[in-house]
C-alpha positions in Angstrom: -36.3 12.1 -19.6 -39.5 12.7 -17.6 -41.6 11.1 -20.4 -39.1 8.3 -20.9 -39.2 7.3 -17.2 -42.9 8.3 -16.8 -42.0 9.9 -13.4 -41.3 13.5 -12.5 -37.6 14.3 -12.0 -38.1 17.7 -10.4 -40.9 19.4 -8.5 -41.5 23.1 -7.6 -40.6 24.2 -4.1 -41.1 27.8 -3.3 -39.6 29.8 -6.2 -37.3 27.1 -7.3 -37.3 23.4 -8.1 -35.9 20.4 -6.2 -35.1 16.8 -7.4 -37.6 14.1 -6.6 -36.6 10.9 -4.8 -36.7 9.1 -8.1 -34.2 11.7 -9.6 -31.9 11.2 -6.6 -32.0 7.4 -7.1 -31.5 7.8 -10.9 -28.4 10.0 -10.3 -26.9 7.3 -8.0 -27.4 4.8 -10.8 -25.7 6.8 -13.5 -23.1 8.6 -11.5 -20.4 5.9 -11.8 -20.7 5.3 -15.6 -20.9 9.1 -16.2 -17.8 9.6 -14.1 -16.0 6.9 -16.1 -17.1 8.5 -19.4 -15.8 11.9 -18.2 -12.6 10.4 -16.9 -12.2 8.5 -20.2 -12.3 11.8 -22.1 -9.8 13.4 -19.7 -7.5 10.5 -20.1 -7.0 11.4 -23.7 -5.7 14.8 -22.8 -2.0 15.5 -23.0 -0.2 15.3 -19.7 2.7 17.7 -19.2 4.4 16.9 -15.9 6.1 20.3 -15.4 2.9 22.2 -15.8 0.2 19.9 -14.5 -1.6 20.6 -11.3 -3.3 17.2 -11.2 -3.8 15.3 -7.9 -3.0 11.6 -7.7 -4.1 9.3 -4.9 -2.0 6.4 -3.8 -3.3 3.8 -1.3 -0.6 2.0 0.5 0.5 0.8 4.0 2.5 2.9 6.4 5.5 0.6 6.2 5.5 0.8 2.4 5.1 4.6 2.7 8.4 4.8 4.5 10.0 3.2 1.5 8.2 5.2 -1.2 7.2 8.7 0.0 10.6 10.3 0.5 12.1 9.3 -2.9 8.8 9.9 -4.7 8.6 13.4 -3.2 12.2 14.2 -4.4 11.3 12.9 -7.9 8.1 14.9 -8.0 9.8 18.1 -7.0 12.3 17.7 -9.9 10.0 16.5 -12.6 6.4 17.6 -11.7 6.6 20.4 -9.1 2.9 21.3 -9.2 1.5 17.8 -9.1 0.0 16.7 -5.8 0.4 13.1 -4.6 -1.8 12.0 -1.7 -0.7 8.8 0.0 -3.1 8.5 2.9 -5.7 5.8 2.3 -4.9 2.4 3.7 -7.0 -0.6 2.6 -7.2 -3.6 4.8 -10.2 -5.1 3.0 -9.7 -6.4 -0.5 -13.2 -5.6 -1.6 -12.7 -2.0 -0.6 -9.5 -1.8 -2.6 -11.1 -3.1 -5.7 -14.1 -0.8 -5.4 -12.0 2.3 -4.9 -9.8 1.4 -7.8 -12.8 0.7 -10.0 -14.5 4.0 -9.0 -11.2 5.9 -9.3 -11.2 7.1 -5.8 -7.6 6.0 -5.8 -5.2 5.8 -8.8 -2.9 2.9 -7.6 -2.6 0.6 -4.7 0.7 -0.7 -3.3 0.4 -3.9 -1.4 2.1 -7.2 -0.7 -0.7 -9.2 -2.4 -1.8 -8.6 -6.0 -5.5 -8.2 -7.1 -6.1 -11.2 -9.4 -9.7 -10.3 -10.5 -10.3 -9.5 -14.2 -9.8 -5.8 -15.0 -6.8 -5.1 -12.7 -3.2 -4.9 -13.6 -0.4 -5.8 -11.2 3.3 -4.9 -11.5 6.0 -6.2 -9.1 7.8 -3.2 -7.7 10.3 -4.8 -5.3 10.9 -7.8 -3.0 11.9 -7.3 0.6 14.2 -9.7 2.5 13.2 -10.5 6.0 15.6 -10.4 9.0 15.4 -10.7 12.7 16.3 -7.9 15.1 17.2 -7.9 18.8 18.3 -5.4 21.3 22.1 -5.0 21.6 21.6 -5.5 25.3 19.7 -8.8 24.9 20.7 -11.1 27.7 20.9 -14.3 25.7 21.5 -13.3 22.0 24.6 -11.3 21.1 26.8 -12.5 18.2 24.5 -14.9 16.3 21.1 -16.6 16.5 20.2 -20.2 15.9 16.8 -21.7 15.1 16.6 -23.0 18.6 17.3 -19.5 20.0 14.6 -18.1 17.6 11.9 -20.5 18.8 12.8 -20.2 22.5 12.4 -16.4 22.7 9.2 -14.3 22.8 8.3 -12.3 19.7 6.9 -9.1 18.4 4.4 -10.0 15.6 4.6 -7.7 12.6 0.9 -7.9 11.8 0.9 -7.2 8.0 -1.4 -9.9 6.8 -0.6 -11.9 3.6 -2.7 -14.8 2.4 -4.7 -15.1 5.6 -1.6 -15.6 7.7 1.1 -13.4 9.2 4.0 -12.1 7.1 6.7 -14.5 8.2 4.6 -17.7 8.0 3.4 -16.7 4.5 7.0 -16.6 3.1 8.6 -19.4 5.1 9.8 -22.2 2.9 9.1 -24.7 5.7 5.3 -24.4 6.1 5.5 -26.3 9.4 7.3 -23.9 11.5 6.6 -24.3 15.2 4.3 -21.8 16.7 6.1 -18.8 18.2 5.5 -17.2 21.6 3.9 -13.9 20.7 4.4 -11.2 23.3 2.9 -8.3 21.4 1.5 -7.7 17.9 1.4 -4.5 15.9 0.8 -3.3 12.3 3.7 -0.8 12.4 7.3 -1.7 11.8 8.6 1.3 13.6 6.6 0.4 16.7 7.8 -3.2 16.6 11.5 -2.1 16.2 11.2 0.4 19.0 9.7 -2.2 21.3 12.4 -4.7 20.4 15.1 -2.1 21.4 13.5 -1.7 24.9 12.7 -5.4 25.6 14.2 -8.9 25.0 11.6 -9.6 22.4 12.6 -10.6 18.9 11.3 -8.7 15.9 11.1 -10.1 12.3 10.8 -7.3 9.7 12.1 -6.3 6.3 15.9 -5.8 6.0 15.4 -2.3 4.6 13.4 -1.1 7.7 15.7 -3.0 10.1 18.9 -1.4 8.7 17.3 2.0 8.5 16.4 1.9 12.2 19.2 -0.3 13.7 21.6 2.4 14.8 18.8 4.7 16.1 17.2 2.0 18.2 20.4 0.2 19.2 19.5 -3.1 17.5 21.5 -6.1 16.2 20.3 -7.4 12.8 20.7 -11.1 12.0 19.7 -13.3 9.0 16.8 -15.6 9.8 18.0 -19.0 10.9 15.8 -20.7 8.3 15.0 -20.2 4.7 12.3 -17.8 3.6 11.1 -16.2 0.4 11.1 -12.5 0.0 8.0 -10.4 0.6 6.8 -8.8 -2.7 5.3 -5.3 -3.1 3.0 -4.9 -6.1 1.6 -1.8 -7.8 -2.1 -2.4 -8.9 -4.4 -0.2 -11.0 -7.6 -0.6 -12.9 -7.6 -1.2 -16.6 -9.8 1.9 -17.3 -6.7 4.0 -16.6 -4.4 2.1 -18.9 -4.3 4.9 -21.6 -4.4 7.8 -19.2 -1.1 9.8 -19.9 -1.1 11.2 -16.3 -1.6 7.8 -14.8 1.2 6.4 -17.0 3.5 9.1 -15.7 2.5 8.3 -12.1 3.4 4.6 -12.5 6.7 5.5 -14.2 7.5 8.0 -11.4 6.9 5.4 -8.7 9.2 3.0 -10.4 11.9 5.6 -11.2 11.9 7.0 -7.7 12.5 3.6 -6.1 15.2 2.9 -8.6 16.9 6.2 -7.9 16.8 5.5 -4.2 18.3 2.0 -4.9 15.3 0.3 -3.3 13.7 -1.5 -6.3 
């Protein structure tokens, strides 16, 4: 290789040798294709869930984790007790999501927007209906809510971004909804619901999260007073992992765990 590149790759230092700057740069250039080649060989290995000690990495959002992690943990304990699943990387930048999937820093991404670039596969996991929640002690809204009520009140903004807008506006059938009065914005459903319980602010969130927390936070849950589409959740992975038996198991485990929990 030294003759091929006409540049020394290592130099003597003391009693040993160290890589030159050129060698370090060369390693950076070949590290990714070499890793893909090694991973490709590993993907042909037989995956035995009950015996495997493999670690999988899932990038998600904290609100999706509330849906997925408990049933996936139960499924893993039953079918793959020694497998480790890490769900602690949250991507807010689409370019970072693509890069980490391509480099296999993560195995799958769960998000409300699919990756449409060539080389990525997307599977719809579930669709979440949106509802509006209010404190049971709300001074003006008790038994029902009208569109006029909805627009008159102040709101907690659930700041999960979809298609360069907030979640509600991205799925509203009427694209010309009047601007709401935003009192507070947060990226956490639990934070939004807790604040709704302690104030007279309205909180729009998924029906699953609202019903899960309604009794604990003393909330009323109402259907939205206008038509909306459901919020989708996609599972996305890179095509280089398509034939990986372990990766196939992970995707199947995510789907099966959601179905067993009656979420999908």
